NUZAVO-484477 format. One line per field, with one value per residue (C-alpha): x, y, z. Coordinates in Angstrom, 3 decimals, always signed. Example, Ala and Ser with C-alpha at 12.3 -4.5 7.8 and 13.67 -1.06 7.14 Angstrom:
east: c(+12.300 | +13.670)
north: c(-4.500 | -1.060)
up: c(+7.800 | +7.140)
END
This chain:
east: c(-26.539 | -25.635 | -21.896 | -21.556 | -17.806 | -17.161 | -17.606 | -14.801 | -12.316 | -9.096 | -8.519 | -7.364 | -8.652 | -10.799 | -14.323 | -13.625 | -10.624 | -10.092 | -10.042 | -8.642 | -5.725 | -3.356 | -4.108 | -2.659 | -0.089 | +2.520 | +2.073 | +2.525 | +5.749 | +7.222 | +6.447 | +8.286 | +11.253 | +11.711 | +10.920 | +12.935 | +15.629 | +18.598 | +16.801 | +16.922 | +13.890 | +14.553 | +17.165 | +17.665 | +20.684 | +22.494 | +22.153 | +20.193 | +18.478 | +17.763 | +14.640 | +16.834 | +18.209 | +14.707 | +13.550 | +16.390 | +15.934 | +12.145 | +12.349 | +14.775 | +12.341 | +9.451 | +11.494 | +12.428 | +8.802 | +7.689 | +10.492 | +11.711 | +8.662 | +6.310 | +3.819 | +1.758 | -1.625 | -3.944 | -1.244 | -0.828 | +2.618 | +3.107 | +5.649 | +6.706 | +9.307 | +9.829 | +10.979 | +14.119 | +15.186 | +14.126 | +10.517 | +9.590 | +11.784 | +9.773 | +6.327 | +6.878 | +8.545 | +5.633 | +3.183 | +5.281 | +5.079 | +1.294 | +0.833 | -1.114 | +0.790 | -0.306 | +1.311 | +2.043 | +2.901 | +6.362 | +5.378 | +2.546 | +2.373 | +2.377 | -1.435 | -1.900 | +0.591 | -0.940 | -4.397 | -3.311 | -1.307 | -4.205 | -6.939 | -5.076 | -4.068 | -0.506 | +1.811 | +5.058 | +6.479 | +9.337 | +10.426 | +13.146 | +15.306 | +14.539 | +10.983 | +11.699 | +11.299 | +7.633 | +7.180 | +8.839 | +6.193 | +3.282 | +4.413 | +3.179 | -0.455 | -0.198 | -0.007 | +3.137 | +5.538 | +8.280 | +10.174 | +12.580 | +14.605 | +16.478 | +18.762 | +18.724 | +21.932 | +21.316 | +20.901 | +23.540 | +26.318 | +30.034 | +31.499 | +28.647 | +26.210 | +28.285 | +29.108 | +25.459 | +24.281 | +27.009 | +26.236 | +22.472 | +22.815 | +25.918 | +26.355 | +22.814 | +21.279 | +18.255 | +17.763 | +16.305 | +17.376 | +15.184 | +15.181 | +13.742 | +15.828 | +14.407 | +14.511 | +15.869 | +18.272 | +17.006 | +20.338 | +19.675 | +16.293 | +17.389 | +20.336 | +18.257 | +18.284 | +15.754 | +15.853 | +13.641 | +10.857 | +7.632 | +5.193 | +1.870 | -1.495 | -2.891 | -6.119 | -7.707 | -10.027 | -7.147 | -6.248 | -3.165 | -3.261 | -4.940 | -4.623 | -5.599 | -7.530 | -5.823 | -8.247 | -9.179 | -12.851 | -12.788 | -11.021 | -8.548 | -10.032 | -8.372 | -9.650 | -9.483 | -7.853 | -7.687 | -5.279 | -8.291 | -8.798 | -5.142 | -4.857 | -8.039 | -6.840 | -3.470 | -5.302 | -7.463 | -4.343 | -2.906 | -6.114 | -5.679 | -1.910 | -0.918 | -0.631 | +1.655 | +4.004 | +6.525 | +7.753 | +11.257 | +11.786 | +10.180 | +11.877 | +9.400 | +10.090 | +8.566 | +8.439 | +5.158 | +5.672 | +5.045 | +2.942 | +0.332 | -2.093 | -1.392 | +2.354 | +1.869 | -0.288 | +0.710 | +4.475 | +5.545 | +3.152 | +2.256 | +5.838 | +6.908 | +4.275 | +5.853 | +9.425 | +9.957 | +12.662 | +11.441 | +13.614 | +12.752 | +12.940 | +13.327 | +12.773 | +10.902 | +10.351 | +13.985 | +13.095 | +16.628 | +17.909 | +14.971 | +15.804 | +19.473 | +18.311 | +16.104 | +19.158 | +20.634 | +17.883 | +16.178 | +12.865 | +9.771 | +7.088 | +6.403 | +3.500 | +2.588 | +0.056 | -0.671 | +1.577 | +4.527 | +4.194 | +3.760 | +6.821 | +8.976 | +7.800 | +8.882 | +12.304 | +15.333 | +16.841 | +13.707 | +12.766 | +16.252 | +15.931 | +15.841 | +12.194 | +12.692 | +11.914 | +9.024 | +5.755 | +3.506 | +2.887 | +0.075 | -1.547 | -3.886 | -4.513 | -6.039 | -7.359 | -4.811 | -5.231 | -5.460 | -2.604 | -0.291 | -1.327 | -0.881 | +2.503 | +3.620 | +2.624 | +4.432 | +7.577 | +7.870 | +6.025 | +4.043 | +0.484 | -0.270 | -2.903 | -5.280 | -6.587 | -9.010 | -8.824 | -9.556 | -7.866 | -11.058 | -10.726 | -7.091 | -7.120 | -7.822 | -11.391 | -10.954 | -8.109 | -7.762 | -7.232 | -3.748 | -5.074 | -6.410 | -4.862 | -4.285 | -5.799 | -9.589 | -10.426 | -11.848 | -10.732 | -11.128 | -13.124 | -13.978 | -11.395 | -12.370 | -14.864 | -15.808 | -19.341 | -20.090 | -23.267 | -24.155 | -26.581 | -28.753 | -29.446 | -32.978 | -31.555 | -32.302 | -29.795 | -28.955 | -29.827 | -26.917 | -25.582 | -26.526 | -23.970 | -24.304 | -22.326 | -20.139 | -20.728 | -18.340 | -18.780 | -16.121 | -13.693 | -11.317 | -13.794 | -12.603 | -14.134 | -14.987 | -13.381 | -11.536 | -13.645 | -15.991 | -19.300 | -21.189 | -18.723 | -18.748 | -22.543 | -22.541 | -20.589 | -20.984 | -24.439 | -25.083 | -21.490 | -21.575 | -19.097 | -20.320 | -17.210 | -18.250 | -17.084 | -19.421 | -19.165 | -20.825 | -20.216 | -20.531 | -21.851 | -18.711 | -18.593 | -15.802 | -16.318 | -15.564 | -15.025 | -16.755 | -15.580 | -15.596 | -19.085 | -17.802 | -15.672 | -18.559 | -19.077 | -22.687 | -23.108 | -26.688 | -27.971 | -25.664 | -23.172 | -19.593 | -16.927 | -13.401 | -11.812 | -13.309 | -12.138 | -8.650 | -8.310 | -9.276 | -6.894 | -4.087 | -4.475 | -2.945 | +0.774 | +1.622 | +0.201 | +2.258 | -0.298 | -3.868 | -6.558 | -10.180 | -12.427 | -15.739 | -15.856 | -19.023 | -21.054 | -24.156 | -26.100 | -24.953 | -24.155 | -20.635 | -18.241 | -15.202 | -11.707 | -8.531 | -5.085 | -2.283 | +1.454 | +2.914 | +5.145 | +5.313 | +6.168 | +4.289 | +0.957 | -1.825 | -5.270 | -6.765 | -5.003 | -6.619 | -10.101 | -10.017 | -8.788 | -11.585 | -14.256 | -13.203 | -13.563 | -16.235 | -19.820 | -20.147 | -21.097 | -18.055 | -15.565 | -13.408 | -14.259 | -11.051 | -7.488 | -4.669 | -1.088 | +1.030 | +4.597 | +3.302 | +0.069 | -0.467 | -0.224 | -0.346 | +2.963 | +1.814 | +1.482 | -2.308 | -3.387 | -5.282 | -8.292 | -9.704 | -6.693 | -7.056 | -10.795 | -10.305 | -7.740 | -10.060)
north: c(-4.441 | -3.841 | -4.156 | -0.655 | -0.702 | -3.170 | -0.385 | +1.559 | -1.347 | -0.481 | -2.268 | -5.821 | -6.093 | -9.254 | -9.329 | -12.677 | -14.816 | -18.566 | -19.218 | -22.700 | -21.583 | -23.437 | -26.593 | -24.874 | -22.247 | -25.025 | -25.332 | -21.562 | -21.656 | -24.515 | -22.735 | -19.602 | -21.562 | -23.197 | -20.244 | -17.609 | -19.835 | -17.505 | -14.232 | -12.504 | -13.237 | -11.540 | -9.125 | -8.039 | -6.331 | -6.580 | -10.391 | -11.790 | -15.141 | -16.281 | -18.277 | -21.394 | -20.795 | -20.023 | -23.386 | -25.172 | -23.339 | -23.686 | -27.358 | -27.880 | -26.207 | -28.280 | -31.467 | -30.715 | -30.001 | -33.287 | -35.583 | -34.190 | -32.387 | -34.988 | -32.266 | -32.100 | -31.352 | -29.608 | -28.731 | -25.054 | -23.452 | -19.896 | -17.536 | -14.566 | -12.502 | -9.058 | -8.695 | -10.855 | -13.433 | -16.065 | -14.868 | -15.814 | -18.932 | -20.038 | -19.082 | -20.850 | -23.804 | -24.330 | -24.180 | -26.639 | -29.063 | -28.952 | -27.112 | -23.928 | -20.697 | -18.633 | -15.208 | -13.458 | -9.814 | -9.850 | -6.936 | -8.843 | -8.836 | -12.074 | -11.964 | -11.398 | -14.112 | -16.599 | -15.904 | -16.367 | -19.549 | -21.087 | -19.870 | -21.206 | -24.464 | -23.957 | -26.912 | -25.164 | -21.663 | -20.061 | -16.966 | -14.304 | -14.452 | -10.778 | -11.810 | -15.190 | -13.818 | -13.058 | -16.637 | -18.013 | -16.288 | -17.319 | -20.897 | -22.679 | -21.939 | -23.070 | -26.410 | -25.462 | -28.444 | -27.248 | -23.945 | -22.858 | -19.744 | -17.583 | -14.579 | -11.524 | -12.385 | -16.119 | -16.015 | -13.406 | -16.009 | -15.899 | -13.574 | -11.072 | -13.540 | -13.798 | -10.093 | -8.985 | -11.497 | -10.383 | -6.672 | -7.178 | -9.272 | -7.940 | -4.339 | -3.121 | -5.385 | -6.082 | -9.672 | -9.886 | -12.907 | -15.959 | -19.652 | -22.093 | -25.247 | -27.352 | -24.658 | -25.695 | -23.311 | -22.116 | -23.008 | -26.675 | -26.463 | -24.565 | -26.914 | -30.084 | -32.680 | -31.453 | -34.743 | -36.267 | -33.823 | -35.306 | -32.977 | -33.270 | -33.604 | -30.129 | -28.905 | -25.495 | -26.303 | -26.804 | -24.075 | -22.031 | -19.246 | -18.495 | -14.744 | -12.902 | -9.658 | -6.865 | -6.993 | -3.326 | -4.330 | -6.757 | -10.049 | -11.052 | -13.744 | -16.099 | -15.652 | -19.017 | -18.356 | -21.431 | -22.144 | -21.392 | -17.951 | -17.071 | -18.465 | -16.608 | -13.332 | -13.617 | -14.136 | -11.096 | -9.015 | -10.193 | -9.206 | -5.678 | -5.339 | -7.518 | -4.420 | -2.761 | -5.522 | -7.465 | -10.972 | -11.055 | -7.288 | -5.852 | -4.642 | -3.998 | -2.250 | -4.289 | -2.113 | -3.408 | -6.614 | -9.906 | -11.145 | -8.559 | -9.678 | -6.641 | -7.291 | -11.057 | -11.033 | -7.797 | -8.238 | -11.737 | -13.782 | -11.429 | -10.550 | -14.181 | -14.963 | -12.343 | -13.406 | -10.071 | -9.015 | -8.164 | -5.722 | -6.487 | -3.493 | -4.716 | -1.394 | +1.157 | +3.362 | +4.381 | +6.751 | +8.097 | +4.497 | +3.558 | +6.342 | +5.234 | +1.721 | +3.068 | +4.775 | +1.339 | +0.131 | +1.227 | +0.068 | -0.221 | -0.634 | +0.228 | -0.573 | +1.077 | +2.805 | +6.534 | +7.118 | +5.414 | +7.492 | +10.646 | +9.760 | +9.271 | +12.552 | +14.345 | +12.664 | +14.603 | +12.981 | +11.207 | +13.848 | +13.536 | +9.800 | +8.507 | +7.650 | +7.149 | +3.411 | +3.669 | +2.730 | +1.517 | +2.949 | +1.164 | +2.412 | +0.433 | -0.592 | +2.821 | +5.759 | +7.523 | +11.241 | +13.636 | +15.928 | +12.908 | +11.433 | +14.748 | +15.448 | +11.893 | +12.438 | +15.798 | +14.370 | +11.014 | +11.924 | +8.687 | +8.056 | +6.749 | +4.099 | +3.307 | -0.178 | -1.579 | -4.947 | -6.921 | -9.751 | -11.721 | -11.226 | -12.314 | -9.147 | -7.411 | -6.207 | -3.024 | -1.119 | +2.113 | +1.311 | +1.930 | +4.338 | +6.799 | +10.271 | +10.721 | +10.552 | +10.760 | +9.957 | +6.536 | +3.019 | +2.160 | -0.447 | -3.979 | -6.600 | -9.183 | -11.825 | -9.556 | -8.388 | -5.458 | -3.975 | -1.230 | -2.278 | -0.106 | -0.911 | -2.024 | -4.880 | -3.269 | -2.352 | +1.349 | +3.359 | +4.943 | +8.009 | +6.830 | +5.435 | +2.130 | -0.910 | -2.426 | -6.132 | -8.284 | -11.553 | -13.442 | -16.380 | -14.458 | -14.302 | -16.407 | -19.705 | -18.142 | -17.424 | -20.369 | -22.094 | -19.092 | -20.049 | -17.170 | -14.526 | -16.134 | -16.059 | -12.370 | -11.308 | -14.076 | -14.328 | -16.441 | -15.947 | -12.182 | -10.697 | -7.658 | -5.496 | -3.030 | -0.199 | +2.577 | +3.227 | +4.747 | +4.615 | +6.879 | +6.618 | +4.915 | +2.296 | +3.859 | +3.067 | +5.431 | +4.464 | +6.980 | +5.411 | +2.493 | +1.821 | +1.696 | +4.851 | +7.072 | +10.186 | +11.257 | +14.968 | +16.007 | +13.201 | +14.040 | +11.422 | +12.729 | +10.578 | +10.820 | +10.291 | +13.558 | +15.522 | +14.030 | +14.803 | +18.462 | +18.866 | +17.159 | +19.845 | +22.355 | +22.798 | +22.734 | +19.244 | +16.068 | +13.510 | +13.662 | +11.429 | +12.372 | +10.743 | +11.425 | +12.364 | +12.278 | +15.482 | +16.046 | +18.021 | +16.853 | +13.239 | +13.524 | +16.215 | +16.009 | +15.942 | +15.827 | +14.662 | +16.243 | +15.766 | +19.106 | +19.702 | +23.416 | +24.009 | +27.348 | +25.699 | +26.537 | +25.222 | +28.441 | +27.836 | +24.402 | +25.573 | +28.449 | +26.136 | +23.659 | +26.383 | +27.416 | +23.876 | +22.117 | +22.723 | +23.853 | +20.565 | +18.838 | +21.413 | +19.966 | +21.349 | +20.007 | +19.942 | +18.085 | +18.163 | +15.048 | +13.995 | +10.843 | +8.952 | +5.311 | +2.963 | -0.698 | -2.207 | -1.645 | +2.082 | +2.268 | +4.921 | +3.427 | +5.699 | +3.406 | +3.945 | +7.716 | +7.558 | +5.578 | +8.151 | +11.021)
up: c(-30.200 | -33.829 | -34.483 | -35.880 | -35.172 | -37.995 | -40.575 | -38.873 | -38.771 | -40.660 | -43.952 | -43.335 | -39.781 | -39.586 | -38.176 | -36.513 | -35.562 | -35.267 | -31.489 | -32.167 | -34.341 | -31.992 | -29.981 | -26.894 | -25.921 | -26.093 | -29.854 | -30.234 | -28.157 | -30.190 | -33.457 | -32.280 | -30.919 | -34.323 | -36.588 | -34.710 | -33.154 | -33.633 | -32.922 | -29.501 | -27.329 | -23.976 | -22.672 | -19.072 | -17.512 | -20.876 | -21.000 | -23.959 | -24.500 | -28.059 | -28.891 | -29.165 | -25.660 | -24.379 | -25.747 | -23.921 | -20.601 | -20.488 | -21.418 | -18.505 | -16.091 | -17.443 | -17.161 | -13.552 | -12.642 | -14.196 | -13.071 | -9.741 | -8.344 | -9.847 | -10.846 | -14.000 | -15.498 | -13.050 | -10.513 | -9.632 | -9.394 | -8.113 | -9.697 | -7.544 | -9.404 | -10.964 | -14.597 | -14.822 | -17.408 | -14.887 | -15.119 | -18.709 | -18.424 | -15.386 | -16.709 | -20.040 | -18.325 | -15.945 | -18.858 | -20.881 | -17.943 | -18.300 | -15.010 | -14.260 | -13.566 | -10.556 | -10.987 | -7.675 | -7.001 | -5.332 | -3.092 | -1.419 | +2.356 | +4.348 | +4.577 | +0.839 | -0.128 | +2.281 | +0.835 | -2.781 | -2.174 | -0.267 | -2.582 | -5.642 | -3.921 | -5.154 | -4.605 | -5.517 | -5.833 | -7.775 | -5.850 | -5.863 | -2.728 | -2.010 | -1.039 | +0.555 | +4.093 | +3.276 | +2.062 | +5.199 | +7.354 | +5.122 | +4.476 | +7.664 | +6.780 | +3.137 | +1.301 | -0.677 | -0.797 | -3.157 | -3.103 | -5.844 | -4.962 | -7.448 | -7.019 | -9.269 | -11.126 | -11.605 | -15.390 | -16.160 | -16.400 | -15.615 | -13.043 | -13.521 | -11.934 | -8.743 | -8.669 | -9.001 | -6.393 | -3.966 | -4.404 | -4.065 | -0.906 | +0.865 | -0.290 | -0.996 | +1.703 | -0.529 | +0.639 | +4.174 | +6.220 | +5.715 | +6.517 | +3.976 | +4.648 | +1.824 | -0.846 | -4.254 | -6.033 | -9.418 | -11.038 | -10.281 | -12.032 | -15.144 | -15.661 | -15.377 | -18.172 | -20.734 | -22.643 | -19.930 | -20.804 | -22.141 | -23.839 | -21.974 | -23.670 | -23.148 | -24.743 | -25.154 | -22.245 | -19.800 | -17.322 | -18.281 | -15.673 | -12.390 | -12.760 | -9.602 | -9.678 | -7.770 | -4.886 | -5.367 | -5.465 | -2.526 | -1.826 | -4.537 | -6.802 | -9.273 | -12.829 | -14.595 | -17.963 | -20.168 | -23.003 | -25.211 | -23.644 | -24.161 | -27.707 | -28.698 | -27.204 | -28.946 | -32.232 | -31.436 | -30.746 | -34.070 | -35.817 | -34.468 | -34.976 | -37.956 | -40.139 | -37.591 | -36.394 | -38.504 | -37.722 | -36.289 | -36.426 | -33.287 | -30.099 | -27.282 | -23.994 | -21.170 | -18.076 | -16.676 | -14.651 | -16.440 | -13.523 | -14.579 | -17.292 | -19.511 | -19.877 | -19.790 | -22.932 | -24.681 | -24.228 | -23.173 | -25.326 | -28.198 | -29.070 | -28.753 | -31.380 | -33.666 | -32.872 | -31.135 | -28.692 | -25.173 | -23.194 | -19.560 | -17.205 | -13.631 | -11.832 | -13.961 | -10.913 | -11.246 | -14.065 | -14.734 | -14.903 | -17.127 | -19.591 | -19.661 | -20.545 | -23.342 | -24.879 | -25.687 | -28.014 | -31.229 | -29.830 | -32.006 | -29.342 | -25.721 | -23.422 | -20.148 | -17.957 | -17.834 | -14.811 | -16.538 | -19.719 | -17.620 | -15.547 | -18.648 | -20.157 | -16.988 | -16.746 | -18.073 | -21.148 | -22.352 | -24.926 | -26.457 | -27.189 | -30.777 | -31.526 | -35.268 | -35.076 | -32.589 | -34.250 | -31.421 | -27.957 | -26.143 | -22.945 | -20.719 | -17.115 | -16.328 | -18.329 | -20.522 | -19.844 | -22.791 | -21.630 | -21.313 | -24.688 | -26.490 | -24.884 | -25.755 | -29.374 | -29.504 | -27.906 | -29.685 | -32.912 | -32.490 | -31.346 | -27.872 | -28.620 | -25.799 | -25.208 | -22.674 | -21.046 | -17.924 | -16.085 | -16.692 | -20.467 | -20.938 | -21.204 | -24.560 | -25.163 | -27.234 | -28.856 | -30.822 | -34.517 | -35.869 | -38.518 | -35.938 | -36.326 | -32.615 | -29.152 | -29.263 | -25.633 | -26.461 | -25.563 | -29.231 | -31.105 | -29.946 | -30.912 | -33.552 | -32.324 | -29.402 | -28.630 | -26.324 | -24.908 | -22.429 | -19.685 | -17.436 | -13.774 | -14.710 | -16.803 | -20.163 | -22.833 | -22.930 | -26.039 | -27.899 | -26.136 | -22.642 | -20.235 | -18.418 | -17.352 | -20.065 | -20.762 | -22.826 | -24.708 | -26.653 | -26.627 | -24.351 | -21.422 | -18.474 | -17.390 | -13.999 | -10.629 | -9.082 | -6.408 | -6.238 | -7.886 | -6.227 | -7.434 | -10.889 | -11.042 | -10.053 | -13.139 | -15.764 | -17.325 | -20.424 | -21.555 | -20.924 | -18.440 | -16.487 | -16.152 | -13.453 | -15.725 | -16.840 | -20.579 | -23.607 | -27.375 | -30.402 | -33.966 | -35.276 | -32.531 | -30.458 | -26.783 | -23.919 | -20.289 | -18.085 | -14.820 | -12.436 | -11.148 | -7.561 | -7.914 | -8.969 | -6.818 | -6.253 | -5.480 | -4.682 | -6.884 | -9.795 | -11.003 | -11.005 | -12.638 | -11.167 | -14.603 | -15.854 | -12.809 | -13.037 | -16.722 | -16.181 | -13.223 | -15.198 | -17.874 | -15.425 | -16.162 | -12.451 | -11.849 | -12.099 | -10.859 | -9.570 | -8.113 | -7.369 | -4.767 | -3.073 | +0.606 | +2.771 | +3.173 | +5.324 | +2.726 | -0.721 | +0.176 | -1.235 | -2.362 | -4.622 | -3.160 | -5.248 | -4.196 | -6.207 | -6.671 | -7.784 | -10.765 | -9.917 | -6.220 | -6.247 | -7.151 | -4.670 | -3.800 | -5.206 | -8.557 | -8.812 | -7.809 | -10.316 | -13.069 | -12.347 | -12.222 | -15.726 | -17.039 | -14.954 | -13.941 | -10.333 | -8.624 | -10.185 | -8.916 | -6.087 | -2.665 | -1.139 | -2.461 | -0.728 | -1.946 | -1.457 | -2.212 | -3.930 | -4.564 | -3.538 | -6.511 | -7.371 | -8.476 | -12.069 | -11.399 | -11.200 | -8.681 | -5.738 | -5.315 | -2.633 | -0.355 | -0.761 | -0.148 | +3.067 | +4.217 | +3.308)
END
């Protein structure tokens, strides 16, 4: 496929990047620690760590892992925490020890946690006490030998640490009873002697993360992301954003959890590279509390998913915030809907840029260029050093204008799925990764995601894409959130059903059907409408169509 998108690259955006710019992530960390030593790196609950302090704390964690746990290169360590100061300290510390980070969703059930710990062969886990009861139940069937437990207030210091931990445990009852007799307190780890740390010999080929896919398309699998994958992707991000971001001057709102690949790369690692200041939001679902937190900072960037941006736009007080310093809003993880993007632009007077990425690609694949006037419905242009092609089911490349499965090739593509050669062979072919997403592209090289291959609804032989239905329904002023799925039908094979959370209590099924008839061809119009108080979502805020489809 001809790289027609290169002609549309903004001035200064490189065609290629150097995937070996750093010897490993460790070299990147050390550069930032030295260059931005006295600047703020992370803030959570009004406590801030500078880059100098981050260097000290992460070195202590790395030293403890090496000297007390006797773990090093090749060993897997799970990290099961929400956005707290402890989270980046642990992730960076584990990497500095030469080990591989296995990020774990704190809301996992016993079954899910047991699967991930076993599948990854994790030898240790850092976990928030709030979720330790889940670990206690999963532990007997795993090979985990070392458990480090932290409490929410552990890095807040002084009396605030003890006060927060007391309130969380005794007043709010947020820590279920658990028994892990040999657990090590996090305070012991973070206060360990960092002078005993020895920098390991880590190369770009070594494994940095076992990043698990959400399991929405079957059993959760560990994508093997090397230091090379991550370094390359960070260079690709820089190629796209160098003209937007300034060293040592950025404040980014990090509401998506750092255990998710989007926030891990786009917030934690990217803004460290730029000497940026990450504001960690522990509970973004508390929208009024989230807005109060935003009032404290003259933030320059924010990342999120469509549901998060939509939630903020519908929270009192958000529209009154000072957006004068905001220059980058980046959406990903799911399709950004036009009504949300346009309302965001009207409210904040800044563009909501859409990007596209995958766990298996570390994650950035495409991003809307910074010189775009506004939302154009695309996922943007391929990142530097990234090749894309659209493949038909017959194995041939699709001509321009036709939709097909999106394939990706570049230095950010994973090494494969951990211990799953069959699953790896199914999606990795001669360096190309088959994404499972249906896409198309235009004359300028902008790519458009039509839908997930497995989410497609087939009505009387016609392909119906849920994204299109959802975007039309979301245009209705009375709709807060929507998800579209296919339900079985004797004659047509499937019919469209939409699940809706109302913004306007008076909204009716007839209102929705009439609205859709005015904007969609007949076979795409929903035949069933169900109103719900809320839609099932992943912890990142991505709507779980599969759960709704199973219910339907």
